[in-house]
N, C-alpha and C positions, 0 to 999 in steps of 0.2 A: 675106561668107556665108566668105570664105578668114581671115578674122580669128576668127569664132566658133568654128571647129573647133580653131582653132589654140588659144583659150582653154582651148575643151573637153580638149584633149588635155595641155594644159598642168597644167589641175586633176589629169586623171587621174594624171597623173605625178606628181605632190605625193603627191595624195592614197596613191599605194602608196608612195612612197618613207617620209611617215608610218608607213604601215600596217608593213611593214618595218620601221621604227625602233623602234616600241611592241613587235612583237615579237620584234625580238633585245632589246631589255631585259629584257621578259617570263622570256624562253626563261633569258637570265644570272642571274634573281631568282631563278629556281626552280632552277639549278642551286645555288646559295647553298642553297638551303634543301632539298636531296636531299642535301647534303653537312651536315646539321645545324649549318650556319653562321646561326644565325635573327638574332645582329645586321646583320650584312649584308644578308642577306636583306631583312628588315624595311626598311631603307634604300631599297636599289633595289626594292621594290615601290611602295614610298610615293607614287616620281613619278607613277607603273602607275594609282593611284586613281582621277584626275580621271575624268568623263564627260564625252565629246564623241564630236564624229561621227566622230574621226580612228582613237579609241581602242577598239578591239573585247577588251582584256582587261581593264578597268575592273573587274566583276564579280569577275574571275579575283583580280587584283593586292589589292582587297578583304580577298577571303578568306586568303588565303595571308599579308598582311599581319597580320590579328588573327590564325591560328595560330601566328604566327611569332612576333607577339609574348606571347602566351600562354606558349610555348615556353621564350621568352629571360625571362618573370619578370616579364610588365606585364601582366596580369590586366587590369583596366581598362582597357587603353587597348585590349584586346583586347574587350572584350566593349564597348564605345563604339561599335568598328568592327561588328561583329556586329550590332551594333542600327540604327544605317548604312547597311547592306548590306540589313537587312530590309526597311529606311523605302524604298528606292531600289530596290531589286530582287522585291519580293515575291513575283514569278511564277518565278525562278531555280529553273532546273536541279538546282540543289542544295544550295536554301532549307533542306531536309532536315537537312541537315549544319551547314548554319549553326546552327539552333536545337539540336541534339545540344548543338553546343560551349557553347552560352547554357546550356544546363542546367547543363553540364558546371560551368560558372563559377558560376552562382547556387548549388549544391547546395554548394560549395568553401567559397563566403561563408555559406552559413546562411540563404540566398535561398530557403528552399523555394517561397511561396507563386507568383515569379518562375521557379522551376526549372519546376514541376509546369504552369505557364501554355508556356511553351515546351516543353515536351518533350508536352505533348499535341496541338502541330501538327503533329506528324512525322506522313507519311504510307506513308515507306516503310516496306515488311514489316521488311528487314534492318534498318534502322537504328533500327525501333521495338524490335524483339527487344535490341539494345545497348544500348536507351535505357532498357529495364527494368532492363536489367541494374543499368547504372549505377546507377537510385535505389534497387534493391533493396539494394544496397552500402552509401548514402550515410545511406540511412533507416534499416538495421540500427546505424545506427554512435551516432544519436540517442540518447542517455543519460534525459533530461527526459522523463519518461513522460505530464505534462500538455501537452507540445506535441506528440506523438502523438495522442494523444486530440486534441487542439483542430485538427489538420492532416485526420484522419479524417471528422471531425462536419466540416467544409468541401468535403473529395475523399473523399463515400464509395466513388466506386466504382473508386479506385487502389487497385488491387491489391498494389502493392509495399507501400502506404500501409500497408493493413491485413493484409499478414503479418507487416511490423514490429512494429506494436502489438501482435497475437494474441501472438508471440516476447517478448514485452515483458511481457506480462501473465503467461506463463508461467512466467519468469523467478523472479515474483515469491512469495513464502510464501505459500500457499493462503489465509493469514487475507486477504492484502490483493488477493488475484484479484477485477477483476469480471468475476464468472462470464457475467452477462449481456452483456457487450460481444464478451467470446472468444467464446461462442455462436453471435453475432449472426455475427459474423466468417468463422466456420468456418461455418455455413449459408449465407450470402450468397455465399461464393467456391465452397463447396464442398470445403473443405482436409479431411483427415486429421486428426481427434483427437489420433492416436498424436502426431503431429505435435508437437504440446504437450502432454505427459504427463500428456492425458487418458482416465480408464477410463472407459469406458459401464458403468454398471450400470441398466440398463431395466429389469432385472427380479431380484427378490428370491427367496430361498431360503425355504421354510417346513419345518418340522418340527417333531414331535409334542413332543420335549425338546430345550432350548438348553444349549447348555456354556460356561457360563464360565472362564474363569483370573486368578485374580488375582494377581500378579506385585509382594507387595511385600516390602520390607526386615526380614521377621518379628525375624529374629536371634535364633532361638529360645535356641540355644545357649549365649547371652550375660543370658538374663532368668534374676532369682533366683524359685525358687519359692516366692512369697508374694503380700501381699497389696496390696501397696506398688503406690507409682505407677511405672509403667518410664520409662526413659530414652527410648524410643521408644512411649509411650502413645499418641499422637495416631495411628500409624499402625494401632496392636489399635482405636482406637477406628472407623476409618474401616472395618475389618476386620467387627466387633463390626456397624457398620450396616448392611452390604452383607447380612449371613447373617440379618440380623432381615428386610429386606426378599424376600430370598428366597424368607424365609417366609411373607410376608407375599401374595407374587405366585402361591406354590403353592396358597393358600387360595383364591384368585381363579383357579385353574383353571389358570393359566401355570406349565409345567413346567420346571424350570431346575438344570441339575447345576454345584457351586458345587466348580471348583478352587485350592490355595491352593500356592503356592510361594513359596519365600523364597531371595530373591536374595542374601541376607545384603551386601548393597552393593556387590559386588565383580565387576568380569565375569567372570570364570574360573568362579563360581557359576551366573551367569546363564546364559552358553555350553554349559552342560551341560543346563539346563534346557531349553533350546531345541535341545536335541540331541533330544529326548525325541518321540517319534512321538505319543504321545498329545497335543501339544499343536496337530500341526500339526491336529488335527480339530476346534480349539474354534473360538465363535463370535465371543466377544468375550474381548477382555483388557485388564484394567481395571489400571493402574500402565503402568511402574515411576515413579519418584521421580527419580529422579536425572539428569543431562544426561549424563552418560559412560553409562550404562546404555539412556535412551532409542533412540538412536542403531542398537541391536543390533536392540532390539526391532522399530521402526520398519522396519528393513531386512525383519526377520521376516513384520511385520506384510505388508508392501508383496509379498514375496515370494509371500507362500503365503494372501494375498485375505483376511486375517484383519483384523475391526476391533480396535481400540486405544482407550481414552479416559483419559486423564488425571484423577483429580481434582482436582487443587491445583493444577497449576502454568498460569500465564497466559504463556509466552513461546511467541511464535510457533513457536520452533523447533521444536518438539515436533512439531510439524505437519510440518512443510517442506513439500514437494512428496509427501505421500504421503495420499493421497483417501480412505487408510482409518483413519486419523489422527485422532482428536478430542478438543477440550478440553474439560472438564462447565466452566470459568470461562471468562468474554470473554478472551480475548488483549489485550496492554496495547494494540495500535494498536486495537481495536474501541472499549477505553474510553476512548481518545483521540476516537477521531472520532465516538462518539455524546454525547462531553461539550459538543467543539465544534459537535452538533448544540442539546445543549440551551441554550449562549450563544446562537448565531443567531437562539433562536426566543424566550430569555428577557431578554435584555440591551441597551440599547442602544448606537451604534455608537464609541461612544468608543473610544479603546485599552485595549488589555486587557496586563498583565503575569504572564510565567509563571516559576517558581519550582521548582526541581526537585531533586531529590537526588542522592545521588552512586552509586549503584547503576543495573545496567545498564536494568533494568524502569523506573526513575522515567525515565531518557534516550528511552527509547522512547515511553513513554505521553506524554510533554512531546512529541515530536517531532510524534506522531498528531496530538496535537490542535494544535498550533501548522501546520503542513501545512492541518488541514480548515480550520480558522478563515480564513487567509487565500486557501484557494481559492476562499471569498467577499470577498474582496478585505479583509477584516476589519485591522485594523493591530494588529498587536502588538510593543509600542513596546522593551520589553525580555525579555529570554530570559538568566535567570539560573540557575547551577547552585550549589549550595552544598551544602558540607560539613557534618559536625555539626561538626565545628571551627573553623568561620566564619559561624555562624548572625549575629554583628555583622552581616553584610553588611544583612540585611533589614532590620534600623532604620536600619544606611545609605541604603538604597534607597526607602523608606517613607516613613522623618520627615525629618530633617534629617540631610546630611554632615558640616557643622561641628558636629563635640558637646562645643564651649569655650562656648557660649552662656550658661553660669551663671546666673542669674535670670530669663533673658530670658521673655518674658511670652507668652502662648499666639500671638497672634496675629504677633509676631515671629518665633515658632517657625515658623509654619505660613507664612511672608512666604517660608525659608528652605528650604521645602520642596523635597526632589530633582524630585519628582511634586506639582505646582502640586495643593490641594485640588479635586474634582469634576476632575481633566483622565483620569482613567484607570476605564472601569467594571467592573473585574473583578479580580480574581489570583487566577490557577488554580495549584494547589498539588500536582505532583507527588510526595508524600513521606508516610509515615507516619509521618516522625522526629519524638516530642514535642520535642527545641527550633526543628524547623524550624516546624511548628503553632505554638506558643506562641509563637514573634517575630512569624509575620504576622499571625496574630488581634490580638497585643499593640499592632502597630502600626497596625493596621489601624481599633481602636478608639481610640487617642488619636488619629488623624487624624479622624474623627466624618464622615467625607462618606459618600457612596455608592457606596461598590465593594463590589462582590458578590465572595466569597469560598467557592470552593472547593476543596477537597479529600478524599481518600480516609476512606471508612465508619470505618478504625482507630482514626481521631481519637476516635470514640468512645468507644473503652477508657484512655485518655489519663488519667489523674486530675489532671493540671495543670489541667484545662480542662473547667469542668460547664456544663451544659445551657444556664442563663440566656445564657452567652456565644454560644453559638450562635445560641437562637432572638432575643439582642438583635441580633444583628451580619446577623442574615440568610444564615448558613451554607448551602451546599446541598451536601451529602456521593455522590461515586457509591458505590454499594454493591453489588458482582457478587455477585451470588448470595444475596442479603440476605436471609434465616431470618428471617421471619413467624413467633410461635409463639402467637399467638392465637386460632389455628384446630381447630376439633373435630377434625383428623387429627393435627397435634401432641400434641396434651392423648395422646389415643387412645396414638399410638408411645409418648410419657414413661412411658405408663403401663405398654405391653408392655417396654421397656428395661430400666424396673427392677426390675419385678420377675422379668428375666432376670438382671440382671448386680449389682441392689440398689444402684448410681451412678444419678446424673443422667444424662441423652445429653449429652459435650459438643458442641461445634459440629462438631467430625470427623465423629460416630456421625450425626450430622442428615445430613451432608455424602453419606456412605457411602449411607445408606437411602435419598435424595432420587435421589445417581444411581442405584441398581441399580433404582429403583422405573421411574427415567425409561428407561434399559436394557431392562427387563423389558418394560414396555408397548410400547416400540420393535419387540423381539421378536418380540408377540404381534401387533401390529396392520400389520407391514411385514417380517418376515420376519428373515434372516440379517442381511441388507443391510437396514437400517431408515431410512438417509441417502436409500434412493429413495424414501420415503414423506416423510420429515422434510422434502425438500428444497421438496416444496410446501405444508408446514404452514407458519401465517405464525405461528401461537403452539402452544406444547406447555406443558400447565398443572404446574407443579412441585409437589409435596409440602409443604415449605414454602416454597417460594421464589414470587419473583412467575411463573416459569416460564421457558421457554427458547423459543429460536430457532436452526433451522439451515438454514435456509431458502437451498440454493445457498452453504454457508459452513461449517467446519470447528469451529469456535467458537462458544461459545452469544452472540447477540446483543442479547442482553436486559440494556440495562445502567441496574435499579434508582437514582432518586436519592430520598436526602433530605432533606426541607426542615422548618423548625422553626415552630409555631406554639403559644399560650398553652394549648392541651388538649391538646398531643404529637407527635407524630412525623408528617409526610404521607409516602406512600411513592408516590412518581410514578414512572412510565418513559416514555418515546417509542419510537416504531420510524420513519425516518426512510427512504422507502423513495419511489419515485416512483408505484409503484403499490396502494399503502394506508398508512394510519397509524393507528395503535391508541396510545389510551393508558389508562391504568388507574390509579388508588389503591387 
């Protein structure tokens, strides 16, 4: 019995000594940590990590070892230790802090799924609040819009993720914004629309008579008083079309007052116009045309809540983030996306080639087209920018690189094609340049394989290419606001126009008429803020065009497509949307 008591006494003393040693070592290591000597702290904590009966500091030593490693620049080592700590001590009192640190390490390494998973395990309210701020910080730094969408679809209840995505949507020009998704987030998380520059127009204003201001560079002082074609004839033609449409609307009982202002293509003249008190009472502004003047009118439009619409421009900068600004045409981004929809529906899955011109519009259109296809995992193997003086590159790309083949046979030439026969499905061309068009069509014709060629409708005006080439090669042309002239409405307009002006209406006169009819009928049906009604209309009829669509967008989303058959041109259009599909021809 005495031997047993002696053994227990020795055991207690030994245990006490070991415990005191562990405690002293832990306090020493903690002192290094508190002094910011993380390398020394890490080495001092290391022997205390092992879990045994005498060591009460294993969990704490593991935690501070991990934190010291992180602060000393060893994030991977810290992550491994935090994970080990979670595995060995899942019920530890400070496990929420472990999850916080893991979340931070994962966020810094852009491992967002793992970060969200770790931070969702936090139960302490204060730590959870800090974690929310941290997530908001890192999510706001994500530049990849598609990644944010993918994460939100996976974690739709994460409010910080939703906020970051909503902000990213709002940062984009209006024509690129996913309004459905933005509104979904705002409704789900009860966010303020004002945070995302959204203007709520749930109600419109109806009047007996509407005032429409036309801000054009008429350049009246520079025009010669004769019947010769003027240097700005296209401007005058659009205006004549607008005036004739106003008369037609008046005959339908839609009363409009048309005000015209000459901005003279300079900012000082426009600034004086915008200072006029009468302009603040107009309901719609048509114009201006130049980019340097658009910014001033955009600011005026937003400040005074007046809708403005541009008849000719296709660049989304005209709209920017002004909900009162519209494009009569589809934007370059919309054309690119719609043509991407068309190719996905009408071609096989072989890779594609994109060729685009040297101006900014061509570049934006090509980029939007490529983004749309690659979003659907369609492979674009070549994206080539070609300037007017370097169109030879198109032949080198689509035919043979080595131009010194002499009298090589057709089969020998094909064997040396840069792109093997039937290896690509299509060539998309974002350029109306005649040389680019002729080189592409010539190269595809020489190849003789099954390549779809897609280009702009302006190719029809090129004298170097005839209709038979388009028909033989199966060319498709994207034709925004394509004018159909074989209708009773157009014949009636044409007759009125000739009677009044003694000339056949130009394409620009047609645009002015069609645009004014669209605006006038919108005002009559939906009031001053016609977009309230337009946003719910899947399709708006056009007078001379296939039609228009402004459902939750500020540019026309209808992009007609021309294809060629033995008996003529076929006009078709598709609206690709998860809620509906319209096809017409």
